[in-house]
DOMARRO-864589 format. One record per atom (N, C-alpha, C, O): atom name; x, y, z. Coordinates in steps of 0.02 Angstrom, whole numbers, padded with zeros to 5 digits. Example, Ala and Ser with C-alpha at 12.3 -4.5 7.8 and 13.67 -1.06 7.14 Angstrom:
! DOMARRO-864589
N/00660/-00284/00390
CA/00615/-00225/00390
C/00660/-00165/00390
O/00712/-00166/00423
N/00642/-00112/00354
CA/00684/-00053/00357
C/00645/00002/00394
O/00670/00057/00402
END
This chain:
! DOMARRO-864589
N/-00395/-00156/00098
CA/-00371/-00219/00071
C/-00415/-00240/00012
O/-00476/-00236/00015
N/-00382/-00261/-00043
CA/-00417/-00284/-00102
C/-00404/-00359/-00110
O/-00347/-00381/-00112
N/-00458/-00397/-00114
CA/-00455/-00470/-00113
C/-00477/-00498/-00181
O/-00524/-00473/-00211
N/-00442/-00549/-00204
CA/-00465/-00587/-00262
C/-00494/-00653/-00236
O/-00459/-00693/-00206
N/-00559/-00663/-00247
CA/-00594/-00723/-00226
C/-00605/-00767/-00287
O/-00642/-00750/-00333
N/-00572/-00824/-00288
CA/-00578/-00872/-00343
C/-00627/-00926/-00321
O/-00609/-00970/-00282
N/-00688/-00922/-00345
CA/-00742/-00966/-00322
C/-00793/-00973/-00378
O/-00816/-00923/-00406
N/-00809/-01036/-00396
CA/-00854/-01047/-00453
C/-00927/-01056/-00433
O/-00970/-01060/-00477
N/-00942/-01060/-00368
CA/-01011/-01066/-00347
C/-01040/-00995/-00338
O/-01021/-00960/-00291
N/-01084/-00973/-00382
CA/-01107/-00903/-00382
C/-01136/-00881/-00316
O/-01121/-00826/-00292
N/-01178/-00922/-00285
CA/-01210/-00901/-00222
C/-01159/-00890/-00167
O/-01161/-00841/-00131
N/-01112/-00936/-00161
CA/-01060/-00929/-00110
C/-01016/-00868/-00125
O/-00999/-00830/-00079
N/-00998/-00859/-00188
CA/-00955/-00803/-00206
C/-00988/-00737/-00189
O/-00956/-00693/-00160
N/-01051/-00729/-00206
CA/-01087/-00666/-00193
C/-01094/-00655/-00117
O/-01085/-00599/-00093
N/-01111/-00709/-00080
CA/-01119/-00702/-00008
C/-01053/-00683/00026
O/-01052/-00640/00070
N/-00998/-00715/00005
CA/-00933/-00699/00034
C/-00912/-00628/00017
O/-00887/-00591/00060
N/-00924/-00608/-00045
CA/-00907/-00540/-00066
C/-00944/-00489/-00023
O/-00915/-00440/-00001
N/-01008/-00501/-00012
CA/-01048/-00454/00028
C/-01022/-00451/00100
O/-01017/-00397/00129
N/-01006/-00509/00129
CA/-00980/-00511/00198
C/-00913/-00475/00204
O/-00903/-00437/00251
N/-00869/-00486/00156
CA/-00803/-00453/00158
C/-00810/-00378/00148
O/-00775/-00339/00181
N/-00855/-00357/00104
CA/-00864/-00285/00093
C/-00894/-00251/00153
O/-00881/-00192/00166
N/-00935/-00287/00191
CA/-00962/-00258/00253
C/-00907/-00243/00302
O/-00916/-00201/00347
N/-00850/-00276/00295
CA/-00793/-00265/00339
C/-00738/-00224/00304
O/-00680/-00226/00324
N/-00758/-00186/00253
CA/-00713/-00139/00222
C/-00664/-00169/00173
O/-00614/-00137/00156
N/-00676/-00230/00149
CA/-00629/-00263/00104
C/-00658/-00264/00033
O/-00712/-00292/00022
N/-00623/-00235/-00013
CA/-00643/-00235/-00083
C/-00630/-00304/-00112
O/-00575/-00331/-00103
N/-00679/-00332/-00146
CA/-00674/-00402/-00168
C/-00692/-00410/-00241
O/-00747/-00391/-00262
N/-00646/-00440/-00280
CA/-00659/-00459/-00350
C/-00671/-00534/-00352
O/-00638/-00572/-00317
N/-00718/-00555/-00395
CA/-00734/-00626/-00402
C/-00709/-00652/-00469
O/-00721/-00621/-00521
N/-00674/-00708/-00467
CA/-00654/-00743/-00528
C/-00681/-00815/-00523
O/-00663/-00850/-00476
N/-00723/-00837/-00570
CA/-00754/-00904/-00564
C/-00713/-00961/-00593
O/-00734/-01019/-00588
N/-00656/-00946/-00623
CA/-00617/-01000/-00653
C/-00543/-00980/-00657
O/-00525/-00924/-00641
N/-00502/-01027/-00678
CA/-00430/-01015/-00681
C/-00412/-00960/-00731
O/-00368/-00919/-00718
N/-00446/-00959/-00788
CA/-00430/-00911/-00840
C/-00440/-00839/-00816
O/-00396/-00797/-00824
N/-00499/-00826/-00786
CA/-00512/-00758/-00762
C/-00469/-00740/-00702
O/-00448/-00683/-00694
N/-00455/-00789/-00660
CA/-00412/-00777/-00602
C/-00341/-00759/-00625
O/-00310/-00715/-00596
N/-00316/-00794/-00675
CA/-00249/-00780/-00700
C/-00244/-00710/-00727
O/-00195/-00675/-00715
N/-00295/-00689/-00764
CA/-00296/-00621/-00791
C/-00297/-00570/-00735
O/-00262/-00519/-00739
N/-00337/-00583/-00683
CA/-00342/-00536/-00627
C/-00275/-00531/-00589
O/-00254/-00477/-00571
N/-00243/-00588/-00578
CA/-00179/-00588/-00542
C/-00126/-00549/-00579
O/-00084/-00516/-00547
N/-00127/-00552/-00645
CA/-00075/-00516/-00684
C/-00083/-00441/-00679
O/-00036/-00404/-00695
N/-00141/-00417/-00656
CA/-00150/-00345/-00647
C/-00115/-00321/-00583
O/-00104/-00261/-00574
N/-00098/-00368/-00539
CA/-00058/-00353/-00479
C/-00089/-00298/-00436
O/-00054/-00251/-00416
N/-00153/-00303/-00422
CA/-00187/-00252/-00381
C/-00214/-00281/-00316
O/-00246/-00245/-00277
N/-00203/-00345/-00303
CA/-00235/-00377/-00245
C/-00186/-00387/-00187
O/-00125/-00393/-00196
N/-00215/-00387/-00126
CA/-00176/-00395/-00065
C/-00184/-00465/-00034
O/-00147/-00482/00012
N/-00231/-00504/-00059
CA/-00245/-00570/-00032
C/-00281/-00611/-00084
O/-00323/-00586/-00122
N/-00265/-00676/-00087
CA/-00298/-00722/-00133
C/-00337/-00774/-00092
O/-00307/-00810/-00052
N/-00403/-00778/-00102
CA/-00445/-00830/-00074
C/-00460/-00878/-00130
O/-00489/-00859/-00181
N/-00440/-00941/-00122
CA/-00435/-00986/-00178
C/-00471/-01052/-00167
O/-00455/-01091/-00122
N/-00521/-01065/-00209
CA/-00554/-01131/-00211
C/-00511/-01178/-00253
O/-00482/-01156/-00303
N/-00507/-01241/-00235
CA/-00466/-01288/-00274
C/-00505/-01319/-00332
O/-00477/-01327/-00386
N/-00569/-01335/-00321
CA/-00607/-01370/-00372
C/-00642/-01320/-00418
O/-00697/-01298/-00403
N/-00608/-01303/-00472
CA/-00634/-01255/-00520
C/-00653/-01290/-00585
O/-00627/-01344/-00598
N/-00697/-01261/-00625
CA/-00720/-01296/-00686
C/-00665/-01310/-00737
O/-00671/-01356/-00777
N/-00611/-01270/-00735
CA/-00557/-01280/-00785
C/-00492/-01304/-00753
O/-00439/-01297/-00783
N/-00497/-01332/-00691
CA/-00436/-01360/-00663
C/-00430/-01349/-00588
O/-00477/-01326/-00555
N/-00372/-01367/-00561
CA/-00358/-01363/-00490
C/-00334/-01292/-00473
O/-00285/-01268/-00501
N/-00370/-01259/-00427
CA/-00352/-01191/-00408
C/-00281/-01184/-00381
O/-00251/-01131/-00384
N/-00254/-01239/-00354
CA/-00187/-01236/-00325
C/-00135/-01217/-00377
O/-00081/-01193/-00359
N/-00150/-01229/-00441
CA/-00101/-01212/-00494
C/-00092/-01136/-00500
O/-00045/-01114/-00532
N/-00137/-01098/-00470
CA/-00131/-01025/-00473
C/-00079/-00997/-00425
O/-00056/-00941/-00432
N/-00059/-01037/-00375
CA/-00016/-01010/-00323
C/00051/-00988/-00352
O/00077/-00935/-00334
N/00079/-01027/-00397
CA/00143/-01009/-00427
C/00138/-00943/-00466
O/00182/-00901/-00460
N/00085/-00935/-00505
CA/00075/-00873/-00541
C/00066/-00815/-00493
O/00093/-00760/-00503
N/00027/-00826/-00439
CA/00015/-00773/-00390
C/00080/-00748/-00360
O/00089/-00688/-00352
N/00125/-00793/-00345
CA/00188/-00774/-00313
C/00236/-00741/-00364
O/00279/-00702/-00344
N/00228/-00757/-00428
CA/00267/-00722/-00479
C/00245/-00650/-00485
O/00286/-00605/-00495
N/00179/-00639/-00479
CA/00152/-00571/-00485
C/00168/-00530/-00423
O/00182/-00470/-00428
N/00167/-00563/-00365
CA/00184/-00529/-00302
C/00210/-00581/-00254
O/00173/-00625/-00232
N/00273/-00576/-00238
CA/00307/-00630/-00201
C/00276/-00642/-00132
O/00276/-00699/-00109
N/00250/-00591/-00100
CA/00225/-00599/-00032
C/00148/-00601/-00029
O/00119/-00590/00024
N/00115/-00615/-00086
CA/00042/-00616/-00086
C/00016/-00673/-00043
O/00031/-00731/-00057
N/-00023/-00658/00009
CA/-00050/-00712/00051
C/-00104/-00752/00014
O/-00143/-00724/-00024
N/-00105/-00817/00027
CA/-00154/-00861/-00006
C/-00189/-00902/00047
O/-00157/-00937/00086
N/-00255/-00900/00048
CA/-00296/-00942/00091
C/-00338/-00986/00046
O/-00377/-00961/00005
N/-00331/-01052/00053
CA/-00372/-01098/00014
C/-00439/-01108/00049
O/-00442/-01117/00109
N/-00494/-01106/00009
CA/-00561/-01119/00033
C/-00588/-01178/-00008
O/-00603/-01170/-00067
N/-00594/-01236/00022
CA/-00610/-01295/-00017
C/-00648/-01347/00023
O/-00643/-01350/00084
N/-00686/-01388/-00013
CA/-00721/-01444/00019
C/-00676/-01504/00028
O/-00696/-01552/00061
N/-00616/-01502/00002
CA/-00569/-01558/00008
C/-00535/-01554/00076
O/-00482/-01523/00083
N/-00567/-01585/00126
CA/-00544/-01576/00194
C/-00504/-01633/00224
O/-00487/-01631/00283
N/-00487/-01683/00184
CA/-00447/-01738/00210
C/-00378/-01713/00230
O/-00353/-01664/00202
N/-00348/-01747/00278
CA/-00282/-01726/00302
C/-00232/-01721/00245
O/-00194/-01673/00242
N/-00233/-01770/00200
CA/-00186/-01770/00144
C/-00196/-01709/00100
O/-00148/-01680/00075
N/-00260/-01690/00089
CA/-00274/-01631/00048
C/-00250/-01567/00081
O/-00222/-01523/00049
N/-00260/-01562/00147
CA/-00238/-01502/00183
C/-00162/-01496/00181
O/-00135/-01442/00170
N/-00128/-01551/00193
CA/-00055/-01551/00190
C/-00031/-01532/00120
O/00016/-01493/00113
N/-00063/-01561/00069
CA/-00043/-01546/00000
C/-00053/-01473/-00016
O/-00010/-01442/-00048
N/-00109/-01445/00007
CA/-00122/-01374/-00007
C/-00070/-01328/00024
O/-00047/-01281/-00008
N/-00051/-01343/00086
CA/00000/-01303/00119
C/00069/-01313/00087
O/00107/-01266/00080
N/00083/-01375/00067
CA/00147/-01388/00035
C/00152/-01354/-00034
O/00206/-01338/-00057
N/00094/-01344/-00066
CA/00094/-01310/-00131
C/00104/-01234/-00125
O/00113/-01200/-00175
N/00103/-01209/-00062
CA/00118/-01139/-00053
C/00065/-01097/-00020
O/00075/-01037/-00010
N/00007/-01127/-00004
CA/-00045/-01088/00030
C/-00022/-01069/00101
O/00013/-01107/00134
N/-00043/-01010/00123
CA/-00027/-00987/00191
C/-00076/-01015/00242
O/-00059/-01022/00301
N/-00136/-01031/00220
CA/-00187/-01056/00265
C/-00237/-01098/00224
O/-00238/-01094/00163
N/-00277/-01138/00259
CA/-00321/-01187/00226
C/-00384/-01191/00267
O/-00383/-01210/00325
N/-00441/-01173/00236
CA/-00504/-01173/00271
C/-00553/-01219/00234
O/-00564/-01212/00174
N/-00581/-01267/00271
CA/-00623/-01318/00241
C/-00696/-01296/00241
O/-00722/-01272/00292
N/-00730/-01304/00183
CA/-00801/-01288/00178
C/-00842/-01344/00209
O/-00821/-01402/00206
N/-00899/-01329/00240
CA/-00924/-01261/00253
C/-00888/-01230/00313
O/-00866/-01265/00358
N/-00881/-01165/00312
CA/-00847/-01130/00366
C/-00888/-01068/00386
O/-00929/-01044/00347
N/-00876/-01043/00446
CA/-00909/-00982/00468
C/-00870/-00922/00441
O/-00809/-00921/00442
N/-00907/-00872/00418
CA/-00875/-00811/00393
C/-00831/-00780/00446
O/-00778/-00752/00431
N/-00853/-00784/00509
CA/-00814/-00754/00564
C/-00745/-00786/00568
O/-00696/-00752/00583
N/-00740/-00851/00555
CA/-00675/-00884/00557
C/-00631/-00860/00499
O/-00571/-00849/00508
N/-00661/-00853/00440
CA/-00622/-00827/00383
C/-00596/-00758/00398
O/-00538/-00743/00384
N/-00638/-00714/00426
CA/-00617/-00646/00443
C/-00559/-00647/00493
O/-00512/-00608/00488
N/-00564/-00693/00542
CA/-00510/-00698/00592
C/-00445/-00720/00560
O/-00391/-00695/00578
N/-00449/-00766/00512
CA/-00388/-00789/00478
C/-00359/-00734/00434
O/-00298/-00727/00429
N/-00402/-00694/00403
CA/-00377/-00637/00363
C/-00343/-00587/00408
O/-00290/-00560/00391
N/-00373/-00573/00467
CA/-00340/-00527/00514
C/-00273/-00554/00536
O/-00225/-00516/00543
N/-00270/-00619/00548
CA/-00207/-00649/00570
C/-00153/-00642/00517
O/-00096/-00626/00533
N/-00170/-00654/00455
CA/-00121/-00647/00401
C/-00099/-00574/00393
O/-00041/-00560/00380
N/-00146/-00528/00402
CA/-00130/-00456/00396
C/-00082/-00433/00450
O/-00046/-00383/00441
N/-00081/-00468/00506
CA/-00037/-00448/00561
C/00034/-00475/00554
O/00078/-00455/00591
N/00045/-00519/00506
CA/00112/-00549/00499
C/00163/-00496/00477
O/00150/-00458/00431
N/00220/-00494/00510
CA/00270/-00443/00492
C/00294/-00448/00420
O/00316/-00398/00391
N/00291/-00508/00391
CA/00316/-00516/00323
C/00271/-00486/00271
O/00291/-00479/00213
N/00209/-00469/00290
CA/00163/-00441/00241
C/00171/-00365/00237
O/00195/-00333/00284
N/00150/-00337/00180
CA/00155/-00265/00170
C/00103/-00227/00211
O/00112/-00168/00224
N/00050/-00261/00231
CA/-00002/-00228/00269
C/00019/-00223/00342
O/00029/-00274/00375
N/00025/-00163/00368
CA/00046/-00152/00437
C/-00014/-00156/00483
O/-00070/-00145/00461
N/-00003/-00172/00547
CA/-00060/-00174/00594
C/-00094/-00106/00599
O/-00155/-00101/00593
N/-00055/-00053/00610
CA/-00082/00015/00612
C/-00031/00063/00583
O/00028/00047/00577
N/-00055/00122/00565
CA/-00010/00176/00543
C/-00041/00241/00567
O/-00102/00247/00572
N/00001/00291/00581
CA/-00022/00354/00608
C/00008/00412/00571
O/00068/00413/00556
N/-00034/00461/00556
CA/-00012/00525/00527
C/-00042/00580/00570
O/-00104/00586/00573
N/-00001/00619/00603
CA/-00026/00668/00651
C/-00062/00631/00707
O/-00034/00586/00738
N/-00125/00651/00720
CA/-00165/00616/00770
C/-00216/00569/00739
O/-00263/00547/00772
N/-00206/00555/00675
CA/-00251/00510/00637
C/-00218/00442/00630
O/-00162/00436/00605
N/-00254/00390/00652
CA/-00227/00322/00650
C/-00274/00278/00609
O/-00335/00283/00613
N/-00244/00233/00569
CA/-00283/00184/00532
C/-00263/00115/00554
O/-00204/00098/00555
N/-00313/00074/00573
CA/-00301/00005/00593
C/-00318/-00040/00534
O/-00376/-00047/00515
N/-00266/-00071/00504
CA/-00276/-00111/00444
C/-00311/-00178/00458
O/-00342/-00207/00413
N/-00307/-00202/00519
CA/-00339/-00266/00534
C/-00414/-00259/00544
O/-00452/-00305/00528
N/-00436/-00202/00569
CA/-00508/-00191/00580
C/-00539/-00143/00530
O/-00600/-00136/00527
N/-00496/-00110/00490
CA/-00519/-00061/00439
C/-00558/-00005/00473
O/-00613/00012/00452
N/-00528/00023/00525
CA/-00558/00078/00561
C/-00508/00135/00567
O/-00447/00125/00567
N/-00535/00197/00571
CA/-00493/00256/00579
C/-00509/00289/00646
O/-00565/00288/00670
N/-00457/00319/00676
CA/-00464/00350/00741
C/-00430/00419/00741
O/-00377/00427/00711
N/-00460/00467/00774
CA/-00430/00532/00786
C/-00422/00540/00861
O/-00471/00540/00898
N/-00360/00546/00884
CA/-00346/00548/00956
C/-00379/00488/00991
O/-00408/00496/01045
N/-00373/00429/00961
CA/-00399/00366/00988
C/-00475/00363/00992
O/-00502/00318/01025
N/-00509/00410/00960
CA/-00582/00408/00956
C/-00602/00385/00886
O/-00577/00412/00836
N/-00646/00336/00883
CA/-00666/00308/00819
C/-00695/00362/00774
O/-00738/00401/00795
N/-00672/00363/00712
CA/-00699/00409/00662
C/-00743/00369/00614
O/-00716/00332/00572
N/-00809/00374/00621
CA/-00853/00334/00577
C/-00853/00361/00506
O/-00867/00419/00494
N/-00836/00317/00459
CA/-00832/00337/00389
C/-00867/00284/00346
O/-00865/00225/00364
N/-00898/00304/00291
CA/-00926/00255/00244
C/-00870/00212/00213
O/-00812/00231/00215
N/-00889/00155/00186
CA/-00841/00106/00161
C/-00794/00135/00109
O/-00734/00124/00113
N/-00821/00172/00060
CA/-00778/00199/00007
C/-00726/00247/00035
O/-00668/00246/00014
N/-00746/00288/00082
CA/-00699/00335/00112
C/-00645/00299/00152
O/-00587/00319/00152
N/-00664/00245/00185
CA/-00614/00204/00220
C/-00564/00173/00172
O/-00504/00169/00187
N/-00588/00151/00114
CA/-00544/00123/00064
C/-00496/00175/00036
O/-00437/00161/00025
N/-00521/00236/00026
CA/-00477/00291/00005
C/-00424/00304/00058
O/-00364/00310/00042
N/-00445/00308/00120
CA/-00398/00322/00174
C/-00347/00267/00182
O/-00288/00281/00193
N/-00368/00204/00176
CA/-00322/00148/00181
C/-00268/00153/00127
O/-00209/00144/00140
N/-00289/00167/00065
CA/-00241/00171/00010
C/-00192/00228/00020
O/-00133/00222/00005
N/-00216/00284/00046
CA/-00172/00341/00059
C/-00124/00326/00117
O/-00066/00346/00115
N/-00148/00291/00168
CA/-00106/00274/00225
C/-00050/00226/00204
O/00007/00232/00228
N/-00066/00179/00160
CA/-00015/00132/00137
C/00042/00168/00101
O/00098/00141/00096
N/00029/00228/00076
CA/00080/00265/00038
C/00089/00336/00066
O/00107/00381/00029
N/00075/00345/00131
CA/00076/00413/00157
C/00145/00444/00150
O/00197/00412/00159
N/00144/00509/00134
CA/00206/00544/00120
C/00225/00542/00047
O/00271/00576/00025
N/00188/00501/00007
CA/00200/00496/-00065
C/00135/00513/-00102
O/00080/00502/-00076
N/00142/00539/-00161
CA/00084/00554/-00203
C/00055/00489/-00230
O/00092/00448/-00259
N/-00010/00479/-00221
CA/-00044/00419/-00247
C/-00080/00439/-00311
O/-00125/00482/-00310
N/-00061/00409/-00365
CA/-00091/00426/-00429
C/-00165/00408/-00429
O/-00186/00361/-00396
N/-00204/00447/-00467
CA/-00277/00436/-00469
C/-00295/00365/-00488
O/-00339/00334/-00457
N/-00260/00338/-00538
CA/-00278/00271/-00561
C/-00263/00218/-00508
O/-00299/00169/-00502
N/-00210/00229/-00469
CA/-00194/00182/-00415
C/-00247/00186/-00360
O/-00269/00135/-00334
N/-00266/00247/-00343
CA/-00317/00256/-00291
C/-00384/00227/-00314
O/-00420/00196/-00275
N/-00400/00237/-00377
CA/-00463/00211/-00403
C/-00464/00135/-00401
O/-00516/00105/-00386
N/-00407/00102/-00416
CA/-00404/00029/-00412
C/-00413/00004/-00341
O/-00436/-00053/-00331
N/-00395/00046/-00292
CA/-00402/00026/-00222
C/-00473/00034/-00196
O/-00490/00006/-00144
N/-00514/00072/-00232
CA/-00580/00090/-00207
C/-00636/00054/-00244
O/-00690/00042/-00216
N/-00624/00035/-00307
CA/-00676/00004/-00347
C/-00654/-00065/-00371
O/-00595/-00075/-00387
N/-00701/-00112/-00373
CA/-00684/-00178/-00399
C/-00701/-00181/-00474
O/-00725/-00133/-00503
N/-00688/-00239/-00504
CA/-00695/-00246/-00576
C/-00766/-00235/-00600
O/-00777/-00215/-00658
N/-00815/-00248/-00557
CA/-00885/-00246/-00579
C/-00918/-00178/-00567
O/-00975/-00167/-00588
N/-00884/-00133/-00534
CA/-00913/-00068/-00518
C/-00916/-00023/-00580
O/-00869/-00021/-00620
N/-00972/00012/-00588
CA/-00977/00064/-00639
C/-00955/00130/-00607
O/-00986/00153/-00559
N/-00903/00160/-00634
CA/-00871/00218/-00602
C/-00889/00281/-00640
O/-00875/00287/-00699
N/-00921/00328/-00606
CA/-00934/00393/-00636
C/-00870/00435/-00635
O/-00826/00425/-00593
N/-00865/00481/-00682
CA/-00803/00518/-00692
C/-00781/00557/-00630
O/-00721/00563/-00618
N/-00828/00583/-00591
CA/-00809/00624/-00534
C/-00819/00587/-00467
O/-00815/00619/-00414
N/-00830/00522/-00469
CA/-00847/00485/-00408
C/-00788/00486/-00358
O/-00799/00498/-00299
N/-00728/00474/-00382
CA/-00670/00472/-00338
C/-00659/00540/-00305
O/-00647/00544/-00245
N/-00664/00594/-00344
CA/-00656/00661/-00317
C/-00708/00675/-00262
O/-00693/00708/-00212
N/-00768/00650/-00272
CA/-00821/00661/-00222
C/-00805/00626/-00157
O/-00814/00654/-00104
N/-00780/00564/-00161
CA/-00762/00527/-00101
C/-00704/00562/-00064
O/-00705/00568/-00003
N/-00655/00585/-00101
CA/-00598/00619/-00070
C/-00621/00684/-00038
O/-00599/00700/00018
N/-00664/00721/-00071
CA/-00689/00785/-00043
C/-00726/00773/00022
O/-00717/00811/00070
N/-00769/00722/00024
CA/-00807/00708/00085
C/-00760/00684/00141
O/-00770/00701/00199
N/-00710/00645/00122
CA/-00661/00622/00172
C/-00622/00680/00201
O/-00611/00683/00262
N/-00600/00726/00159
CA/-00563/00785/00184
C/-00607/00825/00233
O/-00583/00849/00284
N/-00671/00832/00216
CA/-00716/00869/00260
C/-00724/00832/00326
O/-00725/00864/00379
N/-00730/00766/00324
CA/-00737/00728/00386
C/-00675/00734/00430
O/-00681/00739/00491
N/-00616/00734/00400
CA/-00554/00742/00438
C/-00550/00810/00471
O/-00530/00817/00528
N/-00570/00861/00433
CA/-00569/00929/00460
C/-00618/00936/00519
O/-00601/00965/00570
N/-00678/00909/00511
CA/-00729/00914/00563
C/-00709/00876/00626
O/-00729/00894/00681
N/-00668/00823/00617
CA/-00645/00783/00675
C/-00580/00811/00705
O/-00553/00783/00751
N/-00556/00868/00677
CA/-00494/00900/00701
C/-00434/00854/00693
O/-00389/00852/00736
N/-00433/00818/00638
CA/-00375/00775/00624
C/-00317/00819/00601
O/-00325/00864/00560
N/-00258/00805/00627
CA/-00198/00841/00606
C/-00166/00804/00547
O/-00107/00785/00549
N/-00206/00795/00496
CA/-00183/00762/00435
C/-00222/00792/00377
O/-00283/00802/00382
N/-00188/00806/00324
CA/-00219/00836/00265
C/-00212/00790/00204
O/-00162/00755/00197
N/-00263/00791/00162
CA/-00258/00759/00097
C/-00249/00814/00045
O/-00295/00853/00032
N/-00190/00818/00017
CA/-00174/00870/-00032
C/-00191/00844/-00102
O/-00177/00787/-00120
N/-00222/00888/-00142
CA/-00236/00872/-00211
C/-00176/00894/-00253
O/-00159/00953/-00256
N/-00145/00846/-00286
CA/-00090/00861/-00332
C/-00119/00861/-00402
O/-00129/00808/-00432
N/-00133/00920/-00427
CA/-00173/00928/-00488
C/-00142/00889/-00547
O/-00082/00894/-00561
N/-00186/00852/-00580
CA/-00165/00814/-00638
C/-00129/00749/-00622
O/-00113/00711/-00668
N/-00117/00736/-00557
CA/-00079/00676/-00539
C/-00118/00633/-00490
O/-00133/00575/-00505
N/-00134/00660/-00430
CA/-00168/00619/-00381
C/-00175/00654/-00314
O/-00191/00714/-00311
N/-00163/00617/-00260
CA/-00174/00642/-00193
C/-00116/00623/-00147
O/-00081/00574/-00159
N/-00107/00663/-00094
CA/-00052/00654/-00048
C/-00076/00663/00023
O/-00105/00715/00040
N/-00065/00612/00066
CA/-00083/00617/00137
C/-00021/00638/00177
O/00030/00604/00174
N/-00026/00694/00213
CA/00030/00719/00252
C/00004/00745/00319
O/-00054/00764/00326
N/00050/00745/00368
CA/00033/00774/00433
C/00026/00849/00427
O/00065/00882/00393
N/-00025/00876/00461
CA/-00034/00947/00464
C/00015/00976/00514
O/00019/00953/00571
N/00052/01026/00494
CA/00105/01055/00536
C/00086/01121/00567
O/00126/01150/00603
N/00024/01144/00555
CA/00001/01206/00588
C/-00070/01194/00612
O/-00096/01139/00608
N/-00101/01247/00638
CA/-00168/01240/00668
C/-00223/01267/00623
O/-00278/01280/00647
N/-00209/01275/00560
CA/-00260/01303/00517
C/-00317/01254/00506
O/-00309/01193/00514
N/-00375/01280/00489
CA/-00434/01239/00473
C/-00450/01253/00400
O/-00452/01311/00380
N/-00463/01202/00361
CA/-00481/01211/00290
C/-00556/01219/00283
O/-00581/01228/00227
END
């Protein structure tokens, strides 16, 4: 899952980003309406976390743009404006959820999991290829129901491939799913993550292969024989 966090308080933004990334969620930070609007137009995010009180205006004005870029994009407002009238107004403006500051990170994570489980969202609860299963709500992978421990980047690669399994995922699309706007990306970094992930799947006896489609990208498919790579 890739999240756009619109928050102008640097310390809070960095702390939230770190907490979300510890749970396998790639997070981009936008400190104002202008940068958030530019990020939304790139249409690469799965969730919008939105502060209302921004230096250049009310964050709620972004909701309409967000829904134009992606009609089913979930929006959770994170704001100090906790009066009943403010909460009602935020929901009426189109937010899916409303969390008043200060809040516990654990509650935010629970609300994100709840939104991810909604049938109307593109993110499925789980998906399976062969004996390999990915749980989108917990960002964990399993082989024959046994947890497969993977580093964060490899989990992000696997999540992106699972969302499009059976189809070729172009390199640039996969790269957008694995790196945020602030990451410095080395030319062979993505290939290295995919190579390590393929090795981990083979060692765990997963009946799923990541095929390299030269010059285009990668393809996750069920293994139909007993060969070992």
